[in-house]
N, C-alpha and C positions, 0 to 999 in steps of 0.2 A: 504494500500500500504506500510505502514511502516513495517509490518510483512514481506512482500516480500523482502524489502531491507535488513532487519536484517537477513533474511534467506540466503542472498547472491544470490537471484534469479534475473535474468535479466528480467526486465519488458518490456522494449521497444517494441521489435517485437512480444512479446507474450501477450501483453495487451488484445487484443481481445479474445484470447483463455481463459485467466483468467476471463474475464468478462462473457463469455458464461458459463464457468465451475461454476462460482459463482451462476449464474441464475439457472442452472440445479440442482446443489447440495444443494442449499439454503445456506444462509449466515452462519448458525451455523456450518454445516458440512465442508464448504469451509474454514472457519476460523480455525477449528480443524486441517485440513490438513496443513494449513500455520503454525500453532503453532508447529506441529510435525517437519516441515522443519526448523523452527527457532531453535528448541531445538537441532536438529542434527547439525546445524551450530555452535551454541554456545558451544556444547559439543565437537566439533572438529571431528565429524564423517565424513569421506571422502566418497564422492559419486563415483560411477564407472566412470561417465563422468563428471558431474558437478551438482551443487545444483539445477539449473533450470531443468535439465533433470530428476533428482530424484523427484522433485515436480510434474512435468508433468506426470511421471509414476504413482505416487500415485493418482493423479486426475483421470487419465484414468481408473485405477483399481476401484476407488470409483464410477465413472459413470457407469461402467459395472456391478457393484455388485447389486444383487437384493435388493429391499427395502422391509423391513418387515412392513406390514400394522398393525396398531393397531387392537386389537381383536374386538373392537366395530365396526370398519368399515367392517370387514369381516362378522359379524353377521347381519348387517343391509342391506346387498346387496343380501340376499337370496330371 
C-alpha cells in the first residue's frame, strides 16, 4: 500500500479493485505496475486525468493482455 500512496493513487474507494487486480495479476506483476506508477509520480509525469486513473488503465491493459505460457507447459499438454 505504501507504493500506492507514493504513486499518488487514491486507495479508499478503489481498494477492492486493487485487491482483485493483485489476485488476478499475481503479486510480482501487480507490484511492477505500482512501481511504474510510483516512478511516473516521482519523475513528475502528468496523467491525463489523475494518477489513480492512469494506474487503473495500466491494470486493465495488463489483465486483458494474453499471458505467455512457459515452453515446458505447452509441450506437456499434448
